[in-house]
DRENNU-932244 format. One record per residue (C-alpha): x negated, y negated, z; residue in one letter; residue number from 1. Coordinates in steps of 0.2 Angstrom, whole numbers, plus 5000, padded with zeros to 4 digits. Example, Ala and Ser with C-alpha at 12.3 -4.5 7.8 and 13.67 -1.06 7.14 Angstrom:
<rs>
<r c1="4938" c2="5022" c3="5039" aa="A" i="1"/>
<r c1="4932" c2="5005" c3="5036" aa="S" i="2"/>
</rs>
This chain:
<rs>
<r c1="5432" c2="4675" c3="5089" aa="X" i="1"/>
<r c1="5423" c2="4661" c3="5079" aa="X" i="2"/>
<r c1="5409" c2="4662" c3="5067" aa="X" i="3"/>
<r c1="5397" c2="4647" c3="5064" aa="X" i="4"/>
<r c1="5389" c2="4642" c3="5048" aa="X" i="5"/>
<r c1="5381" c2="4656" c3="5038" aa="X" i="6"/>
<r c1="5363" c2="4655" c3="5034" aa="X" i="7"/>
<r c1="5359" c2="4669" c3="5022" aa="X" i="8"/>
<r c1="5351" c2="4681" c3="5024" aa="X" i="9"/>
<r c1="5350" c2="4677" c3="5042" aa="X" i="10"/>
<r c1="5366" c2="4670" c3="5049" aa="X" i="11"/>
<r c1="5368" c2="4660" c3="5064" aa="X" i="12"/>
<r c1="5383" c2="4667" c3="5074" aa="X" i="13"/>
<r c1="5393" c2="4661" c3="5088" aa="X" i="14"/>
<r c1="5405" c2="4673" c3="5096" aa="X" i="15"/>
<r c1="5417" c2="4667" c3="5109" aa="X" i="16"/>
<r c1="5425" c2="4678" c3="5122" aa="X" i="17"/>
<r c1="5434" c2="4676" c3="5139" aa="X" i="18"/>
<r c1="5425" c2="4686" c3="5152" aa="X" i="19"/>
<r c1="5432" c2="4691" c3="5169" aa="X" i="20"/>
<r c1="5422" c2="4698" c3="5183" aa="X" i="21"/>
<r c1="5424" c2="4715" c3="5174" aa="X" i="22"/>
<r c1="5422" c2="4708" c3="5156" aa="X" i="23"/>
<r c1="5440" c2="4711" c3="5152" aa="X" i="24"/>
<r c1="5450" c2="4699" c3="5141" aa="X" i="25"/>
<r c1="5460" c2="4685" c3="5148" aa="X" i="26"/>
<r c1="5471" c2="4672" c3="5139" aa="X" i="27"/>
<r c1="5471" c2="4656" c3="5150" aa="X" i="28"/>
<r c1="5460" c2="4648" c3="5162" aa="X" i="29"/>
<r c1="5467" c2="4640" c3="5178" aa="X" i="30"/>
<r c1="5464" c2="4622" c3="5181" aa="X" i="31"/>
<r c1="5447" c2="4618" c3="5189" aa="X" i="32"/>
<r c1="5446" c2="4612" c3="5207" aa="X" i="33"/>
<r c1="5446" c2="4593" c3="5208" aa="X" i="34"/>
<r c1="5429" c2="4584" c3="5210" aa="X" i="35"/>
<r c1="5426" c2="4578" c3="5228" aa="X" i="36"/>
<r c1="5431" c2="4560" c3="5230" aa="X" i="37"/>
<r c1="5416" c2="4554" c3="5240" aa="X" i="38"/>
<r c1="5414" c2="4537" c3="5248" aa="X" i="39"/>
<r c1="5395" c2="4537" c3="5244" aa="X" i="40"/>
<r c1="5390" c2="4524" c3="5231" aa="X" i="41"/>
<r c1="5379" c2="4538" c3="5224" aa="X" i="42"/>
<r c1="5379" c2="4557" c3="5227" aa="X" i="43"/>
<r c1="5373" c2="4573" c3="5220" aa="X" i="44"/>
<r c1="5378" c2="4591" c3="5226" aa="X" i="45"/>
<r c1="5369" c2="4607" c3="5221" aa="X" i="46"/>
<r c1="5374" c2="4625" c3="5224" aa="X" i="47"/>
<r c1="5355" c2="4630" c3="5225" aa="X" i="48"/>
<r c1="5360" c2="4649" c3="5224" aa="X" i="49"/>
<r c1="5367" c2="4648" c3="5207" aa="X" i="50"/>
<r c1="5359" c2="4632" c3="5201" aa="X" i="51"/>
<r c1="5376" c2="4624" c3="5199" aa="X" i="52"/>
<r c1="5379" c2="4605" c3="5200" aa="X" i="53"/>
<r c1="5395" c2="4603" c3="5210" aa="X" i="54"/>
<r c1="5395" c2="4584" c3="5210" aa="X" i="55"/>
<r c1="5386" c2="4570" c3="5202" aa="X" i="56"/>
<r c1="5391" c2="4552" c3="5205" aa="X" i="57"/>
<r c1="5379" c2="4538" c3="5199" aa="X" i="58"/>
<r c1="5365" c2="4551" c3="5203" aa="X" i="59"/>
<r c1="5353" c2="4545" c3="5190" aa="X" i="60"/>
<r c1="5353" c2="4527" c3="5196" aa="X" i="61"/>
<r c1="5336" c2="4522" c3="5204" aa="X" i="62"/>
<r c1="5341" c2="4515" c3="5221" aa="X" i="63"/>
<r c1="5331" c2="4511" c3="5237" aa="X" i="64"/>
<r c1="5329" c2="4528" c3="5246" aa="X" i="65"/>
<r c1="5324" c2="4521" c3="5263" aa="X" i="66"/>
<r c1="5317" c2="4535" c3="5274" aa="X" i="67"/>
<r c1="5323" c2="4549" c3="5263" aa="X" i="68"/>
<r c1="5308" c2="4545" c3="5252" aa="X" i="69"/>
<r c1="5297" c2="4552" c3="5267" aa="X" i="70"/>
<r c1="5301" c2="4569" c3="5259" aa="X" i="71"/>
<r c1="5289" c2="4565" c3="5246" aa="X" i="72"/>
<r c1="5275" c2="4561" c3="5259" aa="X" i="73"/>
<r c1="5279" c2="4578" c3="5267" aa="X" i="74"/>
<r c1="5279" c2="4587" c3="5250" aa="X" i="75"/>
<r c1="5261" c2="4580" c3="5247" aa="X" i="76"/>
<r c1="5256" c2="4586" c3="5265" aa="X" i="77"/>
<r c1="5264" c2="4603" c3="5263" aa="X" i="78"/>
<r c1="5255" c2="4605" c3="5246" aa="X" i="79"/>
<r c1="5238" c2="4600" c3="5254" aa="X" i="80"/>
<r c1="5242" c2="4614" c3="5268" aa="X" i="81"/>
<r c1="5246" c2="4627" c3="5255" aa="X" i="82"/>
<r c1="5230" c2="4623" c3="5245" aa="X" i="83"/>
<r c1="5219" c2="4624" c3="5260" aa="X" i="84"/>
<r c1="5214" c2="4606" c3="5259" aa="X" i="85"/>
<r c1="5220" c2="4603" c3="5277" aa="X" i="86"/>
<r c1="5226" c2="4615" c3="5291" aa="X" i="87"/>
<r c1="5239" c2="4612" c3="5305" aa="X" i="88"/>
<r c1="5224" c2="4608" c3="5317" aa="X" i="89"/>
<r c1="5216" c2="4595" c3="5305" aa="X" i="90"/>
<r c1="5217" c2="4578" c3="5313" aa="X" i="91"/>
<r c1="5218" c2="4561" c3="5305" aa="X" i="92"/>
<r c1="5213" c2="4543" c3="5312" aa="X" i="93"/>
<r c1="5225" c2="4530" c3="5315" aa="X" i="94"/>
<r c1="5222" c2="4513" c3="5307" aa="X" i="95"/>
<r c1="5227" c2="4496" c3="5313" aa="X" i="96"/>
<r c1="5240" c2="4496" c3="5298" aa="X" i="97"/>
<r c1="5248" c2="4512" c3="5304" aa="X" i="98"/>
<r c1="5249" c2="4506" c3="5322" aa="X" i="99"/>
<r c1="5257" c2="4490" c3="5317" aa="X" i="100"/>
<r c1="5271" c2="4498" c3="5307" aa="X" i="101"/>
<r c1="5288" c2="4493" c3="5313" aa="X" i="102"/>
<r c1="5305" c2="4502" c3="5313" aa="X" i="103"/>
<r c1="5305" c2="4521" c3="5318" aa="X" i="104"/>
<r c1="5289" c2="4526" c3="5325" aa="X" i="105"/>
<r c1="5279" c2="4539" c3="5335" aa="X" i="106"/>
<r c1="5270" c2="4525" c3="5344" aa="X" i="107"/>
<r c1="5253" c2="4529" c3="5338" aa="X" i="108"/>
<r c1="5238" c2="4519" c3="5342" aa="X" i="109"/>
<r c1="5220" c2="4518" c3="5335" aa="X" i="110"/>
<r c1="5213" c2="4529" c3="5349" aa="X" i="111"/>
<r c1="5224" c2="4543" c3="5344" aa="X" i="112"/>
<r c1="5219" c2="4558" c3="5332" aa="X" i="113"/>
<r c1="5236" c2="4566" c3="5328" aa="X" i="114"/>
<r c1="5235" c2="4583" c3="5320" aa="X" i="115"/>
<r c1="5244" c2="4588" c3="5304" aa="X" i="116"/>
<r c1="5257" c2="4598" c3="5315" aa="X" i="117"/>
<r c1="5260" c2="4583" c3="5326" aa="X" i="118"/>
<r c1="5262" c2="4571" c3="5311" aa="X" i="119"/>
<r c1="5274" c2="4583" c3="5302" aa="X" i="120"/>
<r c1="5285" c2="4583" c3="5318" aa="X" i="121"/>
<r c1="5283" c2="4564" c3="5319" aa="X" i="122"/>
<r c1="5289" c2="4561" c3="5302" aa="X" i="123"/>
<r c1="5304" c2="4574" c3="5302" aa="X" i="124"/>
<r c1="5310" c2="4571" c3="5320" aa="X" i="125"/>
<r c1="5305" c2="4554" c3="5324" aa="X" i="126"/>
<r c1="5305" c2="4547" c3="5306" aa="X" i="127"/>
<r c1="5289" c2="4539" c3="5311" aa="X" i="128"/>
<r c1="5283" c2="4525" c3="5298" aa="X" i="129"/>
<r c1="5266" c2="4525" c3="5307" aa="X" i="130"/>
<r c1="5264" c2="4544" c3="5304" aa="X" i="131"/>
<r c1="5268" c2="4541" c3="5286" aa="X" i="132"/>
<r c1="5254" c2="4528" c3="5284" aa="X" i="133"/>
<r c1="5242" c2="4540" c3="5293" aa="X" i="134"/>
<r c1="5246" c2="4554" c3="5281" aa="X" i="135"/>
<r c1="5245" c2="4542" c3="5266" aa="X" i="136"/>
<r c1="5228" c2="4535" c3="5271" aa="X" i="137"/>
<r c1="5221" c2="4553" c3="5275" aa="X" i="138"/>
<r c1="5226" c2="4561" c3="5259" aa="X" i="139"/>
<r c1="5224" c2="4546" c3="5247" aa="X" i="140"/>
<r c1="5211" c2="4547" c3="5233" aa="X" i="141"/>
<r c1="5207" c2="4529" c3="5237" aa="X" i="142"/>
<r c1="5209" c2="4530" c3="5256" aa="X" i="143"/>
<r c1="5224" c2="4517" c3="5255" aa="X" i="144"/>
<r c1="5243" c2="4519" c3="5255" aa="X" i="145"/>
<r c1="5244" c2="4511" c3="5238" aa="X" i="146"/>
<r c1="5233" c2="4524" c3="5231" aa="X" i="147"/>
<r c1="5244" c2="4538" c3="5239" aa="X" i="148"/>
<r c1="5260" c2="4530" c3="5233" aa="X" i="149"/>
<r c1="5253" c2="4530" c3="5215" aa="X" i="150"/>
<r c1="5248" c2="4548" c3="5217" aa="X" i="151"/>
<r c1="5265" c2="4552" c3="5224" aa="X" i="152"/>
<r c1="5273" c2="4544" c3="5209" aa="X" i="153"/>
<r c1="5263" c2="4553" c3="5197" aa="X" i="154"/>
<r c1="5267" c2="4570" c3="5205" aa="X" i="155"/>
<r c1="5285" c2="4566" c3="5206" aa="X" i="156"/>
<r c1="5285" c2="4563" c3="5187" aa="X" i="157"/>
<r c1="5277" c2="4580" c3="5185" aa="X" i="158"/>
<r c1="5291" c2="4588" c3="5195" aa="X" i="159"/>
<r c1="5304" c2="4580" c3="5183" aa="X" i="160"/>
<r c1="5309" c2="4566" c3="5195" aa="X" i="161"/>
<r c1="5309" c2="4553" c3="5181" aa="X" i="162"/>
<r c1="5319" c2="4540" c3="5191" aa="X" i="163"/>
<r c1="5306" c2="4539" c3="5205" aa="X" i="164"/>
<r c1="5293" c2="4525" c3="5208" aa="X" i="165"/>
<r c1="5285" c2="4525" c3="5225" aa="X" i="166"/>
<r c1="5277" c2="4509" c3="5232" aa="X" i="167"/>
<r c1="5273" c2="4516" c3="5250" aa="X" i="168"/>
<r c1="5274" c2="4532" c3="5260" aa="X" i="169"/>
<r c1="5288" c2="4528" c3="5272" aa="X" i="170"/>
<r c1="5302" c2="4520" c3="5262" aa="X" i="171"/>
<r c1="5299" c2="4503" c3="5269" aa="X" i="172"/>
<r c1="5309" c2="4490" c3="5259" aa="X" i="173"/>
<r c1="5300" c2="4486" c3="5243" aa="X" i="174"/>
<r c1="5308" c2="4481" c3="5226" aa="X" i="175"/>
<r c1="5297" c2="4493" c3="5217" aa="X" i="176"/>
<r c1="5301" c2="4508" c3="5229" aa="X" i="177"/>
<r c1="5316" c2="4517" c3="5220" aa="X" i="178"/>
<r c1="5322" c2="4535" c3="5219" aa="X" i="179"/>
<r c1="5339" c2="4542" c3="5211" aa="X" i="180"/>
<r c1="5349" c2="4554" c3="5221" aa="X" i="181"/>
<r c1="5346" c2="4567" c3="5208" aa="X" i="182"/>
<r c1="5328" c2="4565" c3="5210" aa="X" i="183"/>
<r c1="5329" c2="4567" c3="5229" aa="X" i="184"/>
<r c1="5340" c2="4583" c3="5226" aa="X" i="185"/>
<r c1="5326" c2="4590" c3="5215" aa="X" i="186"/>
<r c1="5313" c2="4586" c3="5229" aa="X" i="187"/>
<r c1="5324" c2="4594" c3="5242" aa="X" i="188"/>
<r c1="5325" c2="4610" c3="5231" aa="X" i="189"/>
<r c1="5306" c2="4610" c3="5228" aa="X" i="190"/>
<r c1="5303" c2="4608" c3="5247" aa="X" i="191"/>
<r c1="5314" c2="4623" c3="5251" aa="X" i="192"/>
<r c1="5308" c2="4634" c3="5237" aa="X" i="193"/>
<r c1="5289" c2="4629" c3="5236" aa="X" i="194"/>
<r c1="5286" c2="4629" c3="5255" aa="X" i="195"/>
<r c1="5297" c2="4642" c3="5264" aa="X" i="196"/>
<r c1="5285" c2="4644" c3="5278" aa="X" i="197"/>
<r c1="5285" c2="4625" c3="5282" aa="X" i="198"/>
<r c1="5303" c2="4622" c3="5278" aa="X" i="199"/>
<r c1="5308" c2="4627" c3="5296" aa="X" i="200"/>
<r c1="5300" c2="4611" c3="5303" aa="X" i="201"/>
<r c1="5316" c2="4602" c3="5296" aa="X" i="202"/>
<r c1="5326" c2="4612" c3="5308" aa="X" i="203"/>
<r c1="5317" c2="4605" c3="5323" aa="X" i="204"/>
<r c1="5329" c2="4595" c3="5334" aa="X" i="205"/>
<r c1="5317" c2="4586" c3="5347" aa="X" i="206"/>
<r c1="5300" c2="4579" c3="5348" aa="X" i="207"/>
<r c1="5291" c2="4566" c3="5358" aa="X" i="208"/>
<r c1="5272" c2="4563" c3="5355" aa="X" i="209"/>
<r c1="5263" c2="4562" c3="5372" aa="X" i="210"/>
<r c1="5280" c2="4557" c3="5380" aa="X" i="211"/>
<r c1="5279" c2="4539" c3="5372" aa="X" i="212"/>
<r c1="5296" c2="4539" c3="5364" aa="X" i="213"/>
<r c1="5309" c2="4547" c3="5374" aa="X" i="214"/>
<r c1="5323" c2="4537" c3="5367" aa="X" i="215"/>
<r c1="5317" c2="4542" c3="5349" aa="X" i="216"/>
<r c1="5314" c2="4560" c3="5352" aa="X" i="217"/>
<r c1="5330" c2="4567" c3="5343" aa="X" i="218"/>
<r c1="5332" c2="4572" c3="5325" aa="X" i="219"/>
<r c1="5344" c2="4560" c3="5317" aa="X" i="220"/>
<r c1="5352" c2="4573" c3="5306" aa="X" i="221"/>
<r c1="5371" c2="4572" c3="5310" aa="X" i="222"/>
<r c1="5375" c2="4589" c3="5304" aa="X" i="223"/>
<r c1="5365" c2="4597" c3="5318" aa="X" i="224"/>
<r c1="5379" c2="4594" c3="5330" aa="X" i="225"/>
<r c1="5390" c2="4605" c3="5320" aa="X" i="226"/>
<r c1="5390" c2="4624" c3="5317" aa="X" i="227"/>
<r c1="5390" c2="4624" c3="5298" aa="X" i="228"/>
<r c1="5372" c2="4631" c3="5294" aa="X" i="229"/>
<r c1="5363" c2="4614" c3="5292" aa="X" i="230"/>
<r c1="5344" c2="4616" c3="5293" aa="X" i="231"/>
<r c1="5337" c2="4600" c3="5285" aa="X" i="232"/>
<r c1="5332" c2="4588" c3="5278" aa="X" i="233"/>
<r c1="5331" c2="4569" c3="5281" aa="X" i="234"/>
<r c1="5341" c2="4554" c3="5285" aa="X" i="235"/>
<r c1="5338" c2="4536" c3="5279" aa="X" i="236"/>
<r c1="5344" c2="4519" c3="5282" aa="X" i="237"/>
<r c1="5339" c2="4501" c3="5278" aa="X" i="238"/>
<r c1="5351" c2="4486" c3="5276" aa="X" i="239"/>
<r c1="5349" c2="4486" c3="5257" aa="X" i="240"/>
<r c1="5351" c2="4505" c3="5255" aa="X" i="241"/>
<r c1="5364" c2="4508" c3="5268" aa="X" i="242"/>
<r c1="5365" c2="4525" c3="5277" aa="X" i="243"/>
<r c1="5360" c2="4540" c3="5267" aa="X" i="244"/>
<r c1="5356" c2="4558" c3="5270" aa="X" i="245"/>
<r c1="5347" c2="4572" c3="5260" aa="X" i="246"/>
<r c1="5355" c2="4588" c3="5268" aa="X" i="247"/>
<r c1="5355" c2="4606" c3="5266" aa="X" i="248"/>
<r c1="5366" c2="4620" c3="5274" aa="X" i="249"/>
<r c1="5366" c2="4639" c3="5271" aa="X" i="250"/>
<r c1="5382" c2="4650" c3="5274" aa="X" i="251"/>
<r c1="5385" c2="4668" c3="5269" aa="X" i="252"/>
<r c1="5371" c2="4670" c3="5257" aa="X" i="253"/>
<r c1="5374" c2="4653" c3="5248" aa="X" i="254"/>
<r c1="5364" c2="4637" c3="5250" aa="X" i="255"/>
<r c1="5370" c2="4619" c3="5246" aa="X" i="256"/>
<r c1="5359" c2="4604" c3="5244" aa="X" i="257"/>
<r c1="5367" c2="4587" c3="5244" aa="X" i="258"/>
<r c1="5361" c2="4569" c3="5243" aa="X" i="259"/>
<r c1="5372" c2="4554" c3="5248" aa="X" i="260"/>
<r c1="5368" c2="4535" c3="5249" aa="X" i="261"/>
<r c1="5377" c2="4519" c3="5252" aa="X" i="262"/>
<r c1="5387" c2="4523" c3="5268" aa="X" i="263"/>
<r c1="5392" c2="4508" c3="5278" aa="X" i="264"/>
<r c1="5389" c2="4516" c3="5295" aa="X" i="265"/>
<r c1="5380" c2="4531" c3="5303" aa="X" i="266"/>
<r c1="5397" c2="4538" c3="5308" aa="X" i="267"/>
<r c1="5404" c2="4537" c3="5290" aa="X" i="268"/>
<r c1="5388" c2="4546" c3="5284" aa="X" i="269"/>
<r c1="5391" c2="4560" c3="5297" aa="X" i="270"/>
<r c1="5409" c2="4562" c3="5292" aa="X" i="271"/>
<r c1="5405" c2="4562" c3="5273" aa="X" i="272"/>
<r c1="5391" c2="4574" c3="5275" aa="X" i="273"/>
<r c1="5401" c2="4586" c3="5285" aa="X" i="274"/>
<r c1="5416" c2="4585" c3="5272" aa="X" i="275"/>
<r c1="5404" c2="4588" c3="5257" aa="X" i="276"/>
<r c1="5397" c2="4604" c3="5265" aa="X" i="277"/>
<r c1="5414" c2="4610" c3="5269" aa="X" i="278"/>
<r c1="5421" c2="4606" c3="5252" aa="X" i="279"/>
<r c1="5405" c2="4615" c3="5243" aa="X" i="280"/>
<r c1="5407" c2="4631" c3="5253" aa="X" i="281"/>
<r c1="5426" c2="4632" c3="5254" aa="X" i="282"/>
<r c1="5431" c2="4626" c3="5236" aa="X" i="283"/>
<r c1="5419" c2="4637" c3="5226" aa="X" i="284"/>
<r c1="5415" c2="4656" c3="5226" aa="X" i="285"/>
<r c1="5402" c2="4667" c3="5218" aa="X" i="286"/>
<r c1="5408" c2="4679" c3="5205" aa="X" i="287"/>
<r c1="5398" c2="4692" c3="5195" aa="X" i="288"/>
<r c1="5403" c2="4692" c3="5177" aa="X" i="289"/>
<r c1="5390" c2="4703" c3="5169" aa="X" i="290"/>
<r c1="5377" c2="4716" c3="5176" aa="X" i="291"/>
<r c1="5359" c2="4718" c3="5171" aa="X" i="292"/>
<r c1="5358" c2="4729" c3="5156" aa="X" i="293"/>
<r c1="5376" c2="4728" c3="5152" aa="X" i="294"/>
<r c1="5379" c2="4727" c3="5133" aa="X" i="295"/>
<r c1="5388" c2="4711" c3="5130" aa="X" i="296"/>
<r c1="5388" c2="4711" c3="5111" aa="X" i="297"/>
<r c1="5380" c2="4719" c3="5096" aa="X" i="298"/>
<r c1="5368" c2="4711" c3="5084" aa="X" i="299"/>
<r c1="5365" c2="4717" c3="5066" aa="X" i="300"/>
<r c1="5347" c2="4722" c3="5062" aa="X" i="301"/>
<r c1="5339" c2="4719" c3="5045" aa="X" i="302"/>
<r c1="5330" c2="4734" c3="5038" aa="X" i="303"/>
<r c1="5330" c2="4744" c3="5054" aa="X" i="304"/>
<r c1="5332" c2="4762" c3="5057" aa="X" i="305"/>
<r c1="5348" c2="4757" c3="5066" aa="X" i="306"/>
<r c1="5361" c2="4745" c3="5060" aa="X" i="307"/>
<r c1="5363" c2="4736" c3="5076" aa="X" i="308"/>
<r c1="5355" c2="4732" c3="5093" aa="X" i="309"/>
<r c1="5364" c2="4729" c3="5110" aa="X" i="310"/>
<r c1="5362" c2="4712" c3="5118" aa="X" i="311"/>
<r c1="5361" c2="4713" c3="5137" aa="X" i="312"/>
<r c1="5357" c2="4701" c3="5151" aa="X" i="313"/>
<r c1="5341" c2="4705" c3="5161" aa="X" i="314"/>
<r c1="5348" c2="4701" c3="5178" aa="X" i="315"/>
<r c1="5366" c2="4702" c3="5185" aa="X" i="316"/>
<r c1="5375" c2="4686" c3="5179" aa="X" i="317"/>
<r c1="5383" c2="4677" c3="5194" aa="X" i="318"/>
<r c1="5392" c2="4661" c3="5192" aa="X" i="319"/>
<r c1="5401" c2="4649" c3="5204" aa="X" i="320"/>
<r c1="5419" c2="4646" c3="5201" aa="X" i="321"/>
<r c1="5432" c2="4635" c3="5209" aa="X" i="322"/>
<r c1="5443" c2="4646" c3="5220" aa="X" i="323"/>
<r c1="5459" c2="4639" c3="5212" aa="X" i="324"/>
<r c1="5454" c2="4646" c3="5196" aa="X" i="325"/>
<r c1="5457" c2="4664" c3="5190" aa="X" i="326"/>
<r c1="5441" c2="4675" c3="5190" aa="X" i="327"/>
<r c1="5438" c2="4671" c3="5172" aa="X" i="328"/>
<r c1="5425" c2="4661" c3="5162" aa="X" i="329"/>
<r c1="5424" c2="4658" c3="5144" aa="X" i="330"/>
<r c1="5408" c2="4664" c3="5136" aa="X" i="331"/>
<r c1="5400" c2="4661" c3="5119" aa="X" i="332"/>
<r c1="5388" c2="4673" c3="5112" aa="X" i="333"/>
<r c1="5375" c2="4665" c3="5101" aa="X" i="334"/>
<r c1="5362" c2="4674" c3="5091" aa="X" i="335"/>
<r c1="5354" c2="4673" c3="5073" aa="X" i="336"/>
<r c1="5357" c2="4688" c3="5063" aa="X" i="337"/>
<r c1="5354" c2="4699" c3="5055" aa="X" i="338"/>
<r c1="5338" c2="4701" c3="5065" aa="X" i="339"/>
<r c1="5322" c2="4707" c3="5057" aa="X" i="340"/>
<r c1="5316" c2="4724" c3="5062" aa="X" i="341"/>
<r c1="5306" c2="4730" c3="5071" aa="X" i="342"/>
<r c1="5314" c2="4725" c3="5087" aa="X" i="343"/>
<r c1="5306" c2="4728" c3="5104" aa="X" i="344"/>
<r c1="5317" c2="4732" c3="5120" aa="X" i="345"/>
<r c1="5317" c2="4716" c3="5130" aa="X" i="346"/>
<r c1="5315" c2="4704" c3="5115" aa="X" i="347"/>
<r c1="5326" c2="4688" c3="5118" aa="X" i="348"/>
<r c1="5338" c2="4688" c3="5103" aa="X" i="349"/>
<r c1="5351" c2="4676" c3="5109" aa="X" i="350"/>
<r c1="5360" c2="4668" c3="5123" aa="X" i="351"/>
<r c1="5377" c2="4668" c3="5132" aa="X" i="352"/>
<r c1="5384" c2="4651" c3="5136" aa="X" i="353"/>
<r c1="5397" c2="4652" c3="5150" aa="X" i="354"/>
<r c1="5409" c2="4637" c3="5151" aa="X" i="355"/>
<r c1="5418" c2="4633" c3="5167" aa="X" i="356"/>
<r c1="5430" c2="4619" c3="5168" aa="X" i="357"/>
<r c1="5424" c2="4604" c3="5178" aa="X" i="358"/>
<r c1="5406" c2="4612" c3="5179" aa="X" i="359"/>
<r c1="5391" c2="4612" c3="5168" aa="X" i="360"/>
<r c1="5389" c2="4626" c3="5155" aa="X" i="361"/>
<r c1="5377" c2="4640" c3="5161" aa="X" i="362"/>
<r c1="5365" c2="4648" c3="5148" aa="X" i="363"/>
<r c1="5360" c2="4666" c3="5150" aa="X" i="364"/>
<r c1="5346" c2="4673" c3="5139" aa="X" i="365"/>
<r c1="5352" c2="4690" c3="5130" aa="X" i="366"/>
<r c1="5339" c2="4703" c3="5127" aa="X" i="367"/>
<r c1="5338" c2="4718" c3="5115" aa="X" i="368"/>
<r c1="5344" c2="4734" c3="5125" aa="X" i="369"/>
<r c1="5332" c2="4746" c3="5115" aa="X" i="370"/>
<r c1="5318" c2="4747" c3="5102" aa="X" i="371"/>
<r c1="5324" c2="4747" c3="5084" aa="X" i="372"/>
<r c1="5309" c2="4752" c3="5073" aa="X" i="373"/>
<r c1="5308" c2="4747" c3="5055" aa="X" i="374"/>
<r c1="5318" c2="4759" c3="5044" aa="X" i="375"/>
<r c1="5310" c2="4771" c3="5031" aa="X" i="376"/>
<r c1="5307" c2="4768" c3="5013" aa="X" i="377"/>
<r c1="5325" c2="4773" c3="5008" aa="X" i="378"/>
<r c1="5333" c2="4762" c3="5021" aa="X" i="379"/>
<r c1="5323" c2="4746" c3="5015" aa="X" i="380"/>
<r c1="5327" c2="4750" c3="4997" aa="X" i="381"/>
<r c1="5346" c2="4752" c3="5001" aa="X" i="382"/>
<r c1="5346" c2="4736" c3="5011" aa="X" i="383"/>
<r c1="5337" c2="4726" c3="4998" aa="X" i="384"/>
<r c1="5349" c2="4733" c3="4984" aa="X" i="385"/>
<r c1="5364" c2="4728" c3="4994" aa="X" i="386"/>
<r c1="5358" c2="4710" c3="4997" aa="X" i="387"/>
<r c1="5354" c2="4708" c3="4978" aa="X" i="388"/>
<r c1="5371" c2="4715" c3="4973" aa="X" i="389"/>
<r c1="5379" c2="4703" c3="4986" aa="X" i="390"/>
<r c1="5370" c2="4688" c3="4979" aa="X" i="391"/>
<r c1="5373" c2="4693" c3="4961" aa="X" i="392"/>
<r c1="5392" c2="4694" c3="4964" aa="X" i="393"/>
<r c1="5392" c2="4678" c3="4973" aa="X" i="394"/>
<r c1="5383" c2="4668" c3="4960" aa="X" i="395"/>
<r c1="5392" c2="4676" c3="4945" aa="X" i="396"/>
<r c1="5405" c2="4664" c3="4938" aa="X" i="397"/>
<r c1="5423" c2="4670" c3="4938" aa="X" i="398"/>
<r c1="5435" c2="4669" c3="4923" aa="X" i="399"/>
<r c1="5444" c2="4654" c3="4930" aa="X" i="400"/>
<r c1="5428" c2="4645" c3="4930" aa="X" i="401"/>
<r c1="5425" c2="4647" c3="4912" aa="X" i="402"/>
<r c1="5413" c2="4662" c3="4913" aa="X" i="403"/>
<r c1="5412" c2="4674" c3="4898" aa="X" i="404"/>
</rs>
């Protein structure tokens, strides 16, 4: 147990414990699982269920995202659907610019009027650059792809994607078109959480608009060939970016999101993706270390009708631990005290900081477990007297200091 610097009359306290799955004491922590040795030049892996970052390698570096940036175009389209600005049956015109796009395509032409549903499938399954331009021009505040790219960049920054600058809707090579793997992971998480009704589109395996592209009708996600719970999101490849993938898989109540970039071949991309998913699910497991309403610590109360109040988590506290460790995690309880009465049940009074070797700390708010009203007149007088006496005895010089 350690105590931080005193700040009288309120003291900032840090209490350090070792918590196990049943909150019993432990002495030592076993070594954490080794980080995955990925061949990707940049990678980010998240256990979405617990919010635990399992791997981060050059994840904050802005890089060419290739077609993986199409996820931002889809986010804007899903948002328009959610707001009611468009419906699945809304159709968009196809411009000469869209029709002329090279690379992966739906093979649209100016006579087509594809619906929103068709465009979603064309982007996800066919990775259609032409479909992206159609969406961009249809949703742009200026009617241009440039205007849509500026809008996407602004929205990305609002979402916390600070390493993202988008120059187009498709990921077509452009020196100004950059995203970090961390940002792509944030985007994948937001797509899953913000649009659960639309996320199922990412699991579509085959689509051929009007029978025009039979050779390009299959979803490129390499994990769909494996029985590992993969259900999204988007591949990417350009000569500059190499082969990349924003992927997600769910197993046994857990979901993992990962982003990799810089693979030399599509075969290596497939192998690396499968290996990361296997590592994330096999080398980590969830453990509950505290339950909702369970008193973790006590905080002193100043001038209350009770001397202390219990500190409890609002929800069950579940953490992700490497399977090679024991079921223990170090916890530091931090709160300012004594706490001024009155205290209301549910007030946030401090936090529990959970430390796991090899993983980022987890901060859990701690709440008051009950009301503590202001004490009566006698309680307040007694408390004040004790404080004054303590200050007097601390400030009075001792005989060794020359006092008389």
